[in-house]
C-alpha positions in Angstrom: -39.4 -27.6 -75.8 -42.2 -25.1 -76.0 -44.8 -25.3 -78.7 -44.4 -22.9 -81.6 -47.2 -20.3 -81.9 -48.7 -20.7 -85.4 -49.2 -16.9 -85.7 -45.4 -16.3 -85.7 -43.4 -16.4 -88.9 -41.2 -19.5 -89.4 -37.9 -17.7 -89.1 -39.0 -16.0 -85.9 -40.1 -19.3 -84.4 -36.8 -20.9 -85.4 -34.8 -18.1 -83.7 -37.0 -18.4 -80.5 -36.5 -22.2 -80.4 -32.7 -21.9 -80.9 -32.3 -19.2 -78.2 -34.0 -21.5 -75.7 -31.4 -24.2 -76.4 -28.5 -21.9 -75.6 -27.2 -21.1 -72.0 -27.7 -17.6 -70.7 -24.8 -15.3 -71.5 -22.4 -14.6 -68.7 -22.8 -11.3 -66.8 -19.4 -9.5 -66.3 -18.6 -8.5 -62.8 -16.4 -5.7 -61.5 -13.5 -6.3 -59.2 -14.3 -5.6 -55.5 -12.3 -2.4 -55.5 -14.2 -1.1 -58.6 -17.5 -2.0 -57.0 -16.7 0.0 -53.9 -15.6 3.0 -56.0 -18.8 2.9 -58.1 -21.0 2.5 -55.1 -19.4 5.5 -53.4 -19.8 7.6 -56.5 -23.5 6.7 -56.9 -24.3 7.3 -53.2 -22.6 10.7 -53.3 -24.6 11.6 -56.4 -27.8 10.7 -54.6 -27.3 13.0 -51.6 -29.8 15.8 -51.4 -28.6 19.1 -52.8 -28.3 22.2 -50.5 -31.7 24.0 -50.7 -31.7 27.3 -52.5 -33.1 30.4 -51.0 -36.9 30.2 -51.0 -37.1 26.4 -51.5 -39.1 24.4 -49.0 -37.7 21.3 -47.3 -40.4 19.2 -49.1 -39.0 20.2 -52.5 -35.6 18.9 -51.5 -37.0 15.7 -50.1 -38.8 14.9 -53.4 -35.6 15.5 -55.4 -33.8 12.5 -53.9 -36.1 9.6 -55.1 -35.9 11.1 -58.6 -32.1 10.6 -58.6 -32.3 7.1 -57.1 -34.9 6.1 -59.7 -32.7 7.3 -62.5 -29.9 5.0 -61.1 -32.2 2.1 -60.8 -33.3 2.5 -64.4 -29.7 2.2 -65.6 -29.0 5.9 -66.1 -25.3 6.9 -65.9 -24.6 9.9 -63.7 -21.5 12.0 -64.3 -20.6 14.4 -61.6 -19.3 17.8 -62.7 -15.7 18.4 -61.6 -15.3 20.8 -58.7 -12.5 23.3 -58.2 -9.8 21.8 -56.0 -9.5 23.2 -52.5 -6.1 24.7 -51.6 -3.9 22.4 -49.4 -4.0 24.9 -46.5 -7.7 24.2 -46.1 -8.9 27.7 -47.0 -11.8 27.9 -49.6 -10.7 28.7 -53.1 -11.4 32.2 -54.4 -11.9 32.9 -58.1 -9.8 35.9 -59.2 -11.8 38.8 -60.6 -10.9 40.8 -63.7 -10.1 44.4 -64.1 -13.5 45.0 -65.7 -15.2 43.9 -62.4 -13.1 46.3 -60.3 -13.8 49.2 -62.7 -17.5 48.4 -62.9 -17.8 48.6 -59.1 -15.9 51.9 -59.2 -18.3 53.2 -61.9 -21.3 52.3 -59.8 -19.8 53.9 -56.7 -18.9 57.1 -58.7 -22.4 57.3 -60.2 -23.9 57.6 -56.7 -21.4 60.1 -55.4 -22.4 63.8 -54.7 -22.1 66.1 -57.8 -19.6 68.9 -57.8 -21.1 72.2 -56.6 -18.6 74.7 -58.1 -20.3 77.7 -59.7 -18.7 79.2 -62.9 -17.0 82.1 -60.9 -15.5 79.7 -58.3 -12.5 77.4 -58.2 -12.2 73.7 -57.9 -9.8 72.8 -55.2 -8.0 69.4 -55.3 -5.6 68.4 -52.5 -3.3 65.4 -52.8 -0.2 63.7 -51.4 2.4 63.2 -54.1 5.8 61.6 -54.4 8.0 61.4 -57.5 11.4 60.0 -58.4 14.1 62.2 -59.9 17.4 61.3 -61.6 20.5 62.9 -60.1 22.4 65.3 -62.3 25.5 63.2 -62.1 23.5 60.1 -63.2 22.7 56.9 -61.4 19.5 55.4 -60.0 16.4 57.5 -59.4 15.9 59.1 -56.0 12.4 59.0 -54.6 11.3 62.1 -52.8 9.2 61.9 -49.6 5.4 62.2 -50.0 4.3 65.8 -49.6 1.1 67.9 -50.1 0.1 69.3 -53.5 -2.8 71.8 -53.8 -4.4 72.8 -57.1 -7.0 75.5 -57.7 -8.7 75.4 -61.1 -11.0 78.1 -62.5 -14.4 76.5 -62.9 -15.1 78.2 -66.2 -11.4 78.5 -67.2 -11.6 82.4 -67.4 -9.3 83.1 -64.4 -5.8 82.2 -63.4 -5.5 79.1 -61.3 -2.8 78.1 -58.9 -0.5 75.1 -58.0 1.0 75.0 -54.5 3.4 72.2 -53.7 5.7 71.8 -50.6 9.3 72.6 -51.4 8.5 74.6 -54.6 7.4 78.2 -55.4 3.7 78.7 -56.2 2.9 78.3 -59.9 0.2 80.3 -61.6 -2.1 78.5 -64.0 -2.9 81.4 -66.2 -5.3 81.0 -69.2 -3.3 83.8 -71.0 0.5 83.1 -71.0 2.9 86.0 -71.3 5.2 85.9 -74.3 7.7 88.3 -76.0 7.7 89.0 -79.7 10.5 90.4 -81.9 9.5 92.6 -84.8 13.0 92.1 -86.4 16.5 91.1 -85.3 17.9 93.6 -82.8 14.5 95.1 -82.0 13.3 95.6 -78.5 11.2 92.6 -77.3 7.5 93.5 -77.1 5.5 91.9 -74.3 2.2 90.3 -75.3 0.1 87.3 -74.2 -0.6 84.0 -75.8 -4.3 83.4 -76.0 -5.4 80.1 -74.4 -6.0 77.1 -76.6 -9.2 75.2 -76.6 -9.6 73.0 -73.5 -8.9 69.3 -74.1 -8.4 66.0 -72.3 -4.8 66.9 -71.7 -5.5 70.6 -70.8 -8.9 70.4 -69.1 -11.0 73.1 -67.4 -13.8 72.2 -65.0 -16.4 73.3 -67.6 -14.8 71.0 -70.2 -14.7 68.0 -67.9 -18.4 68.6 -66.9 -19.3 68.4 -70.6 -17.5 65.2 -71.4 -19.6 62.3 -72.9 -21.2 60.0 -70.4 -21.2 57.1 -72.9 -18.1 55.1 -72.4 -17.4 54.3 -76.0 -17.9 57.9 -77.1 -15.7 59.1 -74.3 -12.9 56.6 -75.1 -13.0 57.7 -78.8 -12.6 61.4 -77.7 -9.7 60.5 -75.3 -7.9 58.6 -78.1 -8.4 61.4 -80.5 -7.0 64.0 -78.2 -4.0 61.9 -77.1 -2.8 60.9 -80.6 0.7 62.4 -80.0 3.1 61.7 -77.3 5.3 58.9 -76.0 4.3 55.4 -75.4 1.6 53.3 -77.1 -1.8 54.7 -77.9 -3.5 52.6 -75.2 -1.1 53.7 -72.5 -1.6 57.4 -73.5 -5.4 56.9 -73.1 -5.0 55.1 -69.8 -2.7 57.8 -68.4 -4.9 60.7 -69.6 -8.0 59.1 -67.9 -5.9 58.6 -64.7 -5.0 62.3 -64.7 -8.6 63.4 -65.1 -9.6 61.1 -62.2 -6.8 62.5 -59.9 -6.8 66.2 -60.6 -10.3 67.2 -61.8 -13.7 67.0 -60.2 -16.1 65.5 -62.8 -19.8 65.0 -62.4 -20.8 61.5 -61.2 -21.9 60.2 -64.6 -18.7 61.4 -66.3 -16.5 59.8 -63.6 -18.5 56.5 -64.1 -18.0 56.7 -67.8 -14.2 57.3 -67.3 -14.0 54.0 -65.4 -16.1 52.2 -68.0 -13.9 53.6 -70.8 -10.8 52.4 -69.0 -12.2 48.9 -68.8 -12.3 48.9 -72.6 -8.6 49.5 -73.0 -6.6 46.4 -73.8 -4.0 45.2 -71.3 -5.6 46.4 -68.1 -5.2 43.9 -65.3 -5.8 43.6 -61.6 -3.2 44.0 -58.9 -4.6 42.3 -55.7 -2.9 44.7 -53.3 -1.4 48.2 -53.6 -1.0 51.3 -51.5 -1.4 55.0 -52.4 0.9 57.8 -51.2 -1.0 58.0 -47.9 -0.4 54.4 -47.2 -4.0 53.4 -47.8 -4.2 49.8 -49.0 -6.6 48.6 -51.6 -7.1 46.7 -54.8 -5.7 48.2 -58.1 -6.1 48.0 -61.8 -2.9 48.5 -63.8 -1.4 48.7 -67.3 2.2 48.1 -68.2 4.1 49.9 -71.0 7.8 50.7 -71.5 8.9 48.7 -68.4 6.6 50.7 -66.1 3.3 49.7 -64.6 0.7 52.4 -63.8 -1.7 51.5 -61.1 -5.0 53.0 -59.9 -5.7 52.1 -56.3 -9.4 51.7 -55.1 -10.8 51.3 -51.6 -11.8 47.7 -51.1 -15.1 48.5 -49.3 -16.4 51.6 -51.1 -14.6 51.2 -54.5 -13.6 54.9 -54.2 -10.6 56.0 -56.3 -7.7 56.6 -53.8 -4.8 57.5 -56.0 -2.1 56.4 -58.5 1.3 54.9 -58.5 3.9 54.0 -61.2 6.3 51.1 -60.5 9.2 49.7 -62.5 8.6 46.1 -63.6 12.1 45.3 -64.7 15.6 46.4 -63.8 16.9 49.4 -65.6 19.3 52.3 -65.3 16.5 54.1 -63.4 16.5 51.5 -60.7 15.7 47.9 -59.8 12.3 46.3 -60.5 9.8 47.4 -57.9 11.1 50.9 -57.6 8.1 53.3 -57.2 8.6 56.2 -59.6 5.6 58.2 -58.6 2.5 57.9 -56.3 -0.4 60.1 -55.4 -3.2 60.0 -52.8 -6.3 62.1 -53.5 -7.4 63.6 -50.2 -9.9 66.4 -50.8 -12.0 67.9 -53.7 -14.1 71.0 -53.0 -15.3 74.3 -54.4 -13.8 77.6 -53.1 -14.4 81.3 -53.9 -10.8 82.2 -55.0 -7.4 80.7 -55.8 -5.4 80.0 -52.6 -8.4 79.7 -50.4 -8.9 76.5 -48.4 -12.3 74.7 -48.0 -14.2 75.7 -44.9 
């Protein structure tokens, strides 16, 4: 027995003496399988991490002893769970949201060339379009073949524009519509004109579009205010109006970017991984569903340029089975010309 240090208190000395009389406590051991599992985990945790860009090999080398020392000191290391790899061996890809697609489209639009239409000129927009129509006798919708559609819009809204579409007569887009008035029953109708209303999101002129807000929140408020009436829910009306502005007007780059950013703020907008426009160009799309129909905007995968729109049935109905394409467009050309009916040089 060891001698008791007189400087220690009696109770401490007694505890020390008694502890020396007891056998050492048993040390629990893991089963062989558990030991191999823990050893594998610790060795994997101690492997050097892949060097980041700009790191030197020396920095990586010094990181390893620090991990090993932590294990030797009794530290517990918990590895963060990693995403499981697909069974086919391909690396997993995290799906992106609609806001990411629209943000890239906004960046691409902001760097695009600005419209060069002067006030006395016309904005020319050429597209391929296809629409579904219901037969007069009833039954499922019949989808027409894709055909060319040309629109000439007066830049300042003061002159009559023009719509030319294959299979239809030319349609004048006049700022002053002819009407007939009756002074009293039986009187001879008197021809007059209806003065144009103020331009709006749903009846835009080039000058109106050029003056739209470039702040996304302010722009979305304006779109919602000017689409208060009409069918469908308010969010779908706003989404549809923005899509029409993208397809058939030529807005300045910052306005186009704001339109994409405003659309990203509309609830219910999702990503469609693959979609095609009326020209058959494949890309990624953002879409919104309302009333059994899904409206998609298709974007080029590499440039994020807006390609066109399509509307698809998402459920079986009297119009047709799910998957029926009700309409689709492909924007081909936007340019400035001197007069309605003239083609770009």
